[in-house]
Phi, psi and omega in degrees: 000321180294330176292322178296317179297317179298320178296317178299320179301315180295313182297321187271009177062040174271072188280352185273004188307314186289331184269335185211067184294334182294341179274357181254128178239142178238153177232116173255004177239059179263128179242126178237127178239154170226152181221131177231116177279132181220153183303319184271322183198131175289147181242130183217141178211156180234139178235116177248012181259011182274156176230158181212158179220141181231130176250111185283345176284319183256356183059030177270145178221142180226135174237140175232120187239105176291122184298320182292352179275357174287130182247130180253164176288341179239129177298324178298316180297320180295316178297315180299317179302311183289318185276313188273316187264305186272344178049046190292353174274346180283144177299130180091350182253358187291332183225156168251148181221155169227127172239118185213178179229132178283128188278330183264155177282134178238133176270094184288355179260355182240124178303139178162176176250135183232120174282129185223167166236151179232125179248131181187205182243122176259125180243115176225134176058038178066016177246123179259131179226139173288137182215157170235131183241146172263150178193183178230130173255128177246129176248125179204124176053048178065016174244149181235139174228151178235134174231137179207153176219132182206167180255145174235127175275126183302317182296328180299333182252018175054039175272115185274134176251120179304144185302328179283353180249359186303329178285338186272339189245134176286154181277347176225154185234132176270124180250133177239131182240130174228114180231133176245127186250153171225158181303138179289135177245118181295128181293000000 
């Protein structure tokens, strides 16, 4: 897991690691859920295999979400999600990412809750879109957590729904993000 975090750091231009590691927080306990209301059956999945990194000096945040890590209540639904809709075996479709910047100032040294917005690029199904998200950052006992809830339109990310399934699948998906961070410790 630490190798993956190190790779994300390089990719995301977090070049300040060696000089100021206390400003870097990592989350290996990131939970992302999605819910889609549909006429025949609601669709819900949980992903606990995601990772995130927060730089409190630059207010940058990065999320990496492996698509195959979404778990459904039905194995059939999970297979269908990966093969038919998300095509998660295709190169470039394996992960969703968010690279963004928190717009408001947060005092990461003072316990409290801070309402924030994050502007960045959301990449799902190999489609990148600029987005702004609302959320809450909580600082408590040198730990930071982020919570956010937002909608994703399936069509915006060119996720095709077969015509015989159009009644079963909602056109928008509610995504909930819960990430708890701790200070990064260089291995």
